[in-house]
RODO-2510 file (C-alpha; in nm, 4 decimals, decimal comma):
residues 150
     n   res          X          Y          Z
     1     m     0,7439     2,5299     0,9601
     2     r     0,9920     2,3072     1,2057
     3     r     0,6584     2,1825     1,3253
     4     f     0,5133     2,0937     0,9487
     5     l     0,8819     1,9252     0,8318
     6     v     0,8646     1,7009     1,1921
     7     a     0,5029     1,6116     1,0717
     8     i     0,5826     1,5151     0,7735
     9     t     0,8615     1,2802     0,9077
    10     a     0,6308     1,1426     1,1209
    11     m     0,4243     1,0546     0,8412
    12     t     0,6817     0,8657     0,6459
    13     v     0,6748     0,5805     0,8677
    14     i     0,2928     0,5353     0,8087
    15     a     0,3726     0,4767     0,4456
    16     l     0,6474     0,2454     0,5388
    17     p     0,6732     0,3158     0,5257
    18     a     1,2703     0,6076     0,2002
    19     s     1,4747     0,7849    -0,0386
    20     v     1,7376     0,6715     0,1759
    21     a     1,9681     0,4819     0,0029
    22     a     1,9526     0,1162     0,1403
    23     v     2,1405    -0,2076     0,0856
    24     s     1,8481    -0,4234     0,0334
    25     l     1,9820    -0,8294     0,2015
    26     s     1,8823    -1,1363    -0,0321
    27     s     1,6414    -1,3490     0,1576
    28     p     1,5448    -1,7071    -0,0256
    29     a     1,3278    -1,6962    -0,2674
    30     s     1,0336    -1,9038    -0,0901
    31     a     1,0468    -1,5783     0,1633
    32     a     1,0062    -1,3126    -0,1062
    33     a     0,7553    -1,5201    -0,2554
    34     a     0,5697    -1,5386     0,0839
    35     s     0,5716    -1,1203     0,0914
    36     s     0,2558    -1,0002     0,0089
    37     a     0,0814    -0,5900     0,1080
    38     v     0,1252    -0,5790     0,5098
    39     s    -0,1638    -0,3953     0,6422
    40     c    -0,1373    -0,2406     0,9637
    41     k    -0,4541    -0,0866     1,1987
    42     k    -0,2602     0,0990     1,4243
    43     l    -0,0489     0,3963     1,4548
    44     t     0,0885     0,5715     1,7670
    45     g     0,3930     0,8608     1,8140
    46     n     0,4560     1,1788     1,8320
    47     i     0,6449     1,3621     1,6142
    48     s     0,9271     1,4996     1,8451
    49     g     0,9867     1,1203     1,9566
    50     n     0,9233     0,7587     1,7730
    51     i     0,6672     0,6490     1,5844
    52     t     0,5023     0,2773     1,6116
    53     i     0,2809     0,0768     1,3872
    54     s     0,1196    -0,2277     1,4741
    55     k    -0,2217    -0,4658     1,4581
    56     c    -0,0585    -0,6025     1,1379
    57     k    -0,1907    -0,8495     0,8843
    58     p    -0,1116    -1,0862     0,7748
    59     k    -0,0006    -1,1830     1,1210
    60     s     0,4013    -1,2681     1,1625
    61     k     0,4911    -1,4075     1,4881
    62     t     0,8255    -1,1978     1,4578
    63     n     0,7258    -0,8624     1,2621
    64     k     0,4477    -0,8157     1,5021
    65     s     0,5074    -0,4182     1,5305
    66     a     0,7631    -0,1537     1,3253
    67     s     0,9155     0,1393     1,4895
    68     a     1,1408     0,4333     1,4195
    69     p     1,2345     0,7664     1,5103
    70     a     1,0151     1,0620     1,3475
    71     t     1,2906     1,2877     1,3008
    72     s     1,5235     1,0280     1,0794
    73     l     1,1892     0,9927     0,8493
    74     a     1,1705     1,3516     0,6951
    75     s     1,2991     1,2214     0,3289
    76     g     1,1746     0,8795     0,3891
    77     g     1,3845     0,6040     0,5542
    78     t     1,3774     0,3169     0,7410
    79     i     1,2055     0,1462     1,0254
    80     t     1,2784    -0,1236     1,2777
    81     w     1,0432    -0,4487     1,2785
    82     a     1,0405    -0,6030     1,6502
    83     s     1,0932    -0,8818     1,7330
    84     s     1,2689    -0,9688     1,4199
    85     g     1,5406    -0,6601     1,4437
    86     q     1,4359    -0,6983     1,0482
    87     t     1,4354    -0,3520     0,8254
    88     t     1,1761    -0,1826     0,5876
    89     t     1,2956     0,1191     0,3729
    90     v     1,0473     0,3466     0,2502
    91     s     1,0307     0,6493    -0,0069
    92     l     0,7268     0,8300     0,0552
    93     t     0,5380     1,1511    -0,0476
    94     v     0,3192     1,3390     0,2213
    95     t     0,0571     1,6119     0,1394
    96     q    -0,1965     1,7479     0,3810
    97     e    -0,5324     1,7287     0,2747
    98     g    -0,8573     1,6170     0,3944
    99     t    -1,1488     1,6879     0,6659
   100     a    -1,1667     1,3135     0,8385
   101     c    -0,9559     1,4099     1,1194
   102     p    -1,0714     1,5295     1,4556
   103     k    -1,1501     1,9440     1,4663
   104     g    -0,8496     2,0713     1,5351
   105     d    -0,6156     1,7889     1,4989
   106     t    -0,4677     1,7977     1,0491
   107     e    -0,4696     1,5021     0,8157
   108     y    -0,1944     1,4058     0,6411
   109     v    -0,1975     1,1571     0,3298
   110     v     0,0956     0,9438     0,2529
   111     s     0,1570     0,7415    -0,0410
   112     g     0,5009     0,6106    -0,1536
   113     s     0,6699     0,2209    -0,1841
   114     v     0,9059     0,0118     0,0058
   115     t     1,2405     0,0564    -0,1645
   116     g     1,4322    -0,1733     0,0404
   117     g     1,5823    -0,3241     0,3674
   118     s     1,6298    -0,6713     0,5655
   119     s     1,2648    -0,7554     0,5994
   120     t     1,1096    -1,0771     0,4280
   121     y     0,7536    -0,9518     0,6214
   122     t     0,7627    -0,6450     0,3266
   123     k     0,9550    -0,6390    -0,0302
   124     s     1,0780    -0,4016    -0,2636
   125     g     0,8424    -0,2718    -0,5170
   126     d     0,5447    -0,2802    -0,2692
   127     a     0,2781     0,0226    -0,2396
   128     v     0,2967     0,2476     0,0746
   129     a    -0,0177     0,4404     0,1444
   130     g    -0,1823     0,6054     0,4758
   131     e    -0,3736     0,8645     0,6490
   132     a    -0,2976     1,0026     0,9789
   133     c    -0,3952     1,2858     1,1929
   134     l    -0,1575     1,5128     1,3721
   135     t    -0,3077     1,6292     1,7388
   136     g    -0,1822     1,9896     1,8284
   137     s     0,0023     1,8312     2,0788
   138     g     0,2055     1,6994     1,7953
   139     n     0,0975     1,3221     1,8775
   140     l     0,0147     1,0875     1,5253
   141     s    -0,2693     0,8288     1,4501
   142     l    -0,4602     0,6654     1,2220
   143     v    -0,7703     0,8299     1,0528
   144     k    -1,0457     0,6347     1,1954
   145     k    -1,1467     0,3187     0,9927
   146     t    -0,8325     0,2973     0,8133
   147     s    -0,4912     0,1087     0,8107
   148     i    -0,1332     0,1659     0,6866
   149     t    -0,0634    -0,0672     0,4159
   150     l     0,3213    -0,1178     0,2688
***
């Protein structure tokens, strides 16, 4: 049961990534208007450590990757963008399903929405979606030829 809960925690980041209440910092209207769905092609990490998403589009000089401790995201949470330090808070639903992962891995599908944060790269209301594989050793990666959107 603990392994399943930790896997859900890790997957919470995928959707970008929270039921966690966060104060959304206001940003200039021009920055909010510039926000569009962000799509990231890489997920790395381990359910007992940190998770990182990267290779995102549209490209950003100050938001090259986002990370968070996997265990802090079990019921949604906040990820931090590097190098800006801005945050994206997400609320997610994680389900175990599918057969797109290599044999022996478990597939998780994540859906939800961005609920806040200080990031001008994402905005509240943006949809979050992704599919990830969890290996027996606890490593996470995206299902091949998929991406995480937020």
